C-alpha positions as a Markdown table, in Angstrom:
| # | Residue | x | y | z |
|---|---|---|---|---|
| 1 | Met | 240.2 | 179.0 | 13.9 |
| 2 | Ala | 239.5 | 178.5 | 10.2 |
| 3 | Ala | 237.4 | 175.4 | 11.0 |
| 4 | Arg | 235.4 | 177.3 | 13.6 |
| 5 | Ala | 234.7 | 180.1 | 11.1 |
| 6 | Leu | 233.7 | 177.5 | 8.5 |
| 7 | Leu | 231.3 | 175.9 | 11.0 |
| 8 | Ala | 229.8 | 179.3 | 11.9 |
| 9 | Leu | 229.3 | 180.1 | 8.2 |
| 10 | Leu | 227.7 | 176.8 | 7.4 |
| 11 | Val | 225.3 | 177.1 | 10.4 |
| 12 | Ala | 224.3 | 180.6 | 9.2 |
| 13 | Leu | 223.8 | 179.3 | 5.7 |
| 14 | Met | 221.6 | 176.5 | 6.9 |
| 15 | Ala | 219.4 | 179.0 | 8.6 |
| 16 | Leu | 219.0 | 180.9 | 5.4 |
| 17 | Gly | 218.0 | 177.7 | 3.5 |
| 18 | Glu | 214.9 | 177.2 | 5.7 |
| 19 | Gly | 212.7 | 179.5 | 3.7 |
| 20 | Leu | 213.8 | 178.2 | 0.3 |
| 21 | Ala | 211.2 | 178.2 | -2.5 |
| 22 | Lys | 211.2 | 175.1 | -4.7 |
| 23 | Pro | 214.7 | 174.7 | -6.1 |
| 24 | Ile | 215.0 | 174.0 | -9.8 |
| 25 | Arg | 217.4 | 171.2 | -9.8 |
| 26 | Phe | 219.6 | 169.2 | -7.4 |
| 27 | His | 222.8 | 167.7 | -8.6 |
| 28 | Gln | 225.6 | 165.6 | -7.3 |
| 29 | Met | 229.0 | 166.7 | -8.5 |
| 30 | Gly | 231.8 | 164.3 | -7.9 |
| 31 | Ser | 233.7 | 165.4 | -4.9 |
| 32 | Gly | 235.6 | 162.3 | -4.0 |
| 33 | Phe | 234.6 | 162.6 | -0.4 |
| 34 | Ala | 231.9 | 160.0 | -0.2 |
| 35 | Ala | 232.4 | 157.1 | 2.2 |
| 36 | Pro | 230.0 | 154.7 | 0.5 |
| 37 | Val | 227.8 | 152.4 | 2.6 |
| 38 | Pro | 227.8 | 148.7 | 1.6 |
| 39 | Ala | 225.3 | 148.3 | -1.3 |
| 40 | Ser | 224.7 | 146.0 | -4.2 |
| 41 | Trp | 223.3 | 146.5 | -7.7 |
| 42 | Glu | 220.1 | 144.8 | -6.5 |
| 43 | His | 219.8 | 147.7 | -3.9 |
| 44 | Leu | 220.0 | 150.1 | -6.8 |
| 45 | Gln | 217.3 | 148.3 | -8.7 |
| 46 | Gln | 215.1 | 148.3 | -5.6 |
| 47 | Leu | 215.5 | 152.0 | -5.1 |
| 48 | Glu | 214.8 | 152.7 | -8.8 |
| 49 | Phe | 211.6 | 150.7 | -8.4 |
| 50 | Arg | 210.6 | 152.6 | -5.3 |
| 51 | Leu | 211.3 | 155.9 | -6.9 |
| 52 | Ala | 209.1 | 154.9 | -9.9 |
| 53 | Leu | 206.3 | 154.1 | -7.5 |
| 54 | His | 206.6 | 157.7 | -6.3 |
| 55 | Gly | 206.4 | 159.0 | -9.8 |
| 56 | Val | 210.2 | 159.5 | -10.4 |
| 57 | Lys | 211.9 | 157.9 | -13.4 |
| 58 | Val | 215.6 | 157.1 | -13.3 |
| 59 | Val | 217.4 | 157.4 | -16.6 |
| 60 | His | 221.0 | 156.5 | -17.2 |
| 61 | Ser | 223.3 | 158.4 | -19.5 |
| 62 | Ser | 226.8 | 157.9 | -20.9 |
| 63 | Arg | 227.1 | 161.5 | -22.0 |
| 64 | Cys | 227.3 | 163.5 | -18.8 |
| 65 | Pro | 229.8 | 166.3 | -18.3 |
| 66 | Lys | 232.9 | 165.5 | -16.3 |
| 67 | Gly | 232.3 | 165.7 | -12.6 |
| 68 | Leu | 228.5 | 165.3 | -12.8 |
| 69 | Glu | 227.4 | 162.0 | -11.2 |
| 70 | Gly | 223.6 | 162.5 | -10.9 |
| 71 | Leu | 220.9 | 165.1 | -11.1 |
| 72 | Tyr | 217.3 | 165.3 | -9.9 |
| 73 | Asp | 214.9 | 167.6 | -11.8 |
| 74 | His | 211.6 | 167.7 | -10.0 |
| 75 | Arg | 210.0 | 169.6 | -12.9 |
| 76 | Ile | 210.0 | 166.5 | -15.0 |
| 77 | Gly | 210.1 | 163.9 | -12.2 |
| 78 | Gln | 213.4 | 162.4 | -13.3 |
| 79 | Val | 216.7 | 161.4 | -11.8 |
| 80 | Leu | 219.7 | 161.3 | -14.2 |
| 81 | Met | 222.4 | 158.8 | -13.3 |
| 82 | Cys | 225.7 | 159.3 | -15.1 |
| 83 | Lys | 227.4 | 156.0 | -16.1 |
| 84 | Asn | 230.4 | 157.7 | -17.8 |
| 85 | Thr | 231.6 | 159.7 | -14.8 |
| 86 | Met | 231.5 | 157.0 | -12.0 |
| 87 | Pro | 233.4 | 153.8 | -11.6 |
| 88 | Ala | 231.4 | 150.6 | -12.1 |
| 89 | Gln | 231.0 | 150.0 | -8.4 |
| 90 | Ala | 227.6 | 149.4 | -6.9 |
| 91 | Glu | 228.5 | 151.4 | -3.7 |
| 92 | Ile | 229.4 | 154.5 | -5.7 |
| 93 | His | 226.3 | 154.3 | -7.8 |
| 94 | Trp | 224.2 | 153.7 | -4.7 |
| 95 | Asn | 225.6 | 156.7 | -3.0 |
| 96 | Thr | 224.6 | 158.9 | -5.9 |
| 97 | Leu | 221.2 | 157.5 | -6.3 |
| 98 | Ala | 220.5 | 157.6 | -2.6 |
| 99 | His | 221.7 | 161.3 | -2.6 |
| 100 | Glu | 219.3 | 162.1 | -5.4 |
| 101 | Ala | 216.5 | 160.2 | -3.6 |
| 102 | Val | 216.9 | 162.5 | -0.6 |
| 103 | His | 216.2 | 165.4 | -2.9 |
| 104 | Val | 213.1 | 163.6 | -4.1 |
| 105 | Met | 212.1 | 163.2 | -0.4 |
| 106 | Gln | 212.7 | 166.9 | 0.2 |
| 107 | Ile | 210.5 | 167.8 | -2.7 |
| 108 | Cys | 207.8 | 165.4 | -1.4 |
| 109 | Arg | 207.9 | 167.5 | 1.8 |
| 110 | Gln | 207.2 | 170.8 | 0.0 |
| 111 | Ser | 210.8 | 171.5 | -0.7 |
| 112 | Ala | 211.6 | 171.3 | 3.0 |
| 113 | Pro | 214.8 | 169.8 | 4.5 |
| 114 | Leu | 214.0 | 166.6 | 6.4 |
| 115 | Ser | 216.0 | 168.1 | 9.3 |
| 116 | Lys | 214.0 | 171.4 | 9.3 |
| 117 | Gly | 213.7 | 172.6 | 12.9 |
| 118 | Leu | 216.1 | 169.9 | 14.2 |
| 119 | Asp | 219.0 | 172.1 | 15.1 |
| 120 | Gln | 220.8 | 169.3 | 17.0 |
| 121 | Leu | 220.5 | 166.9 | 14.1 |
| 122 | Gln | 221.7 | 169.6 | 11.7 |
| 123 | Gln | 224.7 | 170.1 | 14.0 |
| 124 | Lys | 225.3 | 166.3 | 14.0 |
| 125 | Met | 225.3 | 166.3 | 10.2 |
| 126 | Leu | 227.7 | 169.2 | 10.0 |
| 127 | Asp | 230.0 | 167.7 | 12.7 |
| 128 | Ser | 230.2 | 164.3 | 10.9 |
| 129 | Thr | 230.9 | 165.8 | 7.4 |
| 130 | Pro | 234.6 | 166.0 | 6.7 |
| 131 | Ala | 236.0 | 169.6 | 6.3 |
| 132 | Pro | 236.9 | 169.1 | 2.6 |
| 133 | Glu | 233.4 | 168.1 | 1.8 |
| 134 | Lys | 232.0 | 171.1 | 3.7 |
| 135 | Leu | 234.3 | 173.3 | 1.7 |
| 136 | His | 233.0 | 171.6 | -1.5 |
| 137 | Ile | 229.4 | 172.3 | -0.5 |
| 138 | Leu | 230.2 | 175.9 | 0.2 |
| 139 | Ser | 232.0 | 176.4 | -3.1 |
| 140 | Ala | 229.9 | 174.3 | -5.5 |
| 141 | Tyr | 226.3 | 175.2 | -4.4 |
| 142 | Pro | 224.4 | 178.4 | -4.0 |
| 143 | Pro | 223.6 | 179.4 | -0.4 |
| 144 | Glu | 219.9 | 178.4 | -0.7 |
| 145 | Gln | 220.9 | 174.8 | -1.6 |
| 146 | Arg | 223.6 | 174.1 | 0.9 |
| 147 | Leu | 221.4 | 172.6 | 3.7 |
| 148 | Tyr | 219.7 | 170.4 | 1.1 |
| 149 | Glu | 223.1 | 169.2 | -0.1 |
| 150 | Leu | 224.5 | 168.6 | 3.3 |
| 151 | Glu | 221.4 | 166.6 | 4.2 |
| 152 | Ala | 221.5 | 164.6 | 1.0 |
| 153 | Arg | 225.1 | 163.7 | 1.4 |
| 154 | Trp | 224.8 | 162.9 | 5.1 |
| 155 | Val | 221.8 | 160.5 | 4.6 |
| 156 | Ala | 223.5 | 158.8 | 1.6 |
| 157 | Asn | 226.7 | 158.4 | 3.5 |
| 158 | Thr | 225.2 | 157.3 | 6.8 |
| 159 | Phe | 222.2 | 155.0 | 6.4 |
| 160 | Pro | 222.1 | 151.5 | 4.8 |
| 161 | Pro | 220.0 | 150.9 | 1.7 |
| 162 | Glu | 217.0 | 149.5 | 3.6 |
| 163 | Thr | 216.8 | 152.6 | 5.8 |
| 164 | Val | 217.1 | 155.0 | 2.8 |
| 165 | Met | 214.3 | 153.2 | 1.0 |
| 166 | Ala | 212.1 | 153.3 | 4.2 |
| 167 | Leu | 212.8 | 157.0 | 4.5 |
| 168 | Leu | 211.7 | 157.5 | 0.9 |
| 169 | Asp | 208.5 | 155.6 | 1.4 |
| 170 | Leu | 207.8 | 157.6 | 4.7 |
| 171 | Ser | 208.6 | 160.9 | 3.0 |
| 172 | Cys | 206.7 | 160.4 | -0.2 |
| 173 | Gly | 203.8 | 158.3 | 0.8 |
| 174 | Arg | 200.2 | 159.4 | 0.6 |
| 175 | Pro | 199.9 | 162.9 | 2.1 |
| 176 | Gly | 197.2 | 162.0 | 4.6 |
| 177 | Arg | 199.3 | 159.1 | 6.0 |
| 178 | Arg | 202.6 | 160.9 | 6.2 |
| 179 | Gln | 204.3 | 161.4 | 9.6 |
| 180 | Pro | 205.4 | 164.9 | 10.5 |
| 181 | Thr | 208.7 | 165.7 | 8.8 |
| 182 | His | 210.5 | 166.5 | 12.0 |
| 183 | Thr | 209.9 | 162.9 | 13.2 |
| 184 | Leu | 211.3 | 161.0 | 10.2 |
| 185 | Leu | 215.1 | 161.2 | 10.7 |
| 186 | Pro | 215.1 | 160.9 | 14.5 |
| 187 | Gln | 212.9 | 157.8 | 14.3 |
| 188 | Leu | 215.1 | 156.1 | 11.8 |
| 189 | Met | 218.3 | 157.0 | 13.7 |
| 190 | Ala | 216.8 | 155.5 | 16.8 |
| 191 | Lys | 216.1 | 152.3 | 14.9 |
| 192 | Glu | 219.7 | 152.2 | 13.6 |
| 193 | Asn | 221.2 | 152.8 | 17.0 |
| 194 | Gly | 218.7 | 150.6 | 19.0 |
């Protein structure tokens, strides 16, 4: 019963997020729920390089507040990665950088979720997210950011590094050559499953 109510609340909140104006900042607070995909330090370097090609600088800090793992501020085109709040494991750092890269992709798409208009995909994201993480999203983020956070966590926890980097390039490439947003995730999912 409680799980069904939580699901209904999240679905309603996702619908509210569709008309969101540009959010000020996206951040990843340590939730302990991530199931990191296999990744290496080289993958992190490659993603940092690709983010730079799209005008986003990645900076590393050892002075982040407890619980903050990363932050993307689109106003200055910068991702902050927190070295002091994460264990020195490539997979954990990858998960955070991939999460923040999804927020970059969302901004490249005029602050639109990559899953906008894809109700079945949003349901799949919701269904595959563990209940404690759903509760974390509900309690840690304002309503207008919840769909963005769900999507960023799902992409970072689901796709291998090569797919995340391809999604970044497809999302933030030259505007005249971009695929429609609603085709990006289904196309990559088909490649992963095919």
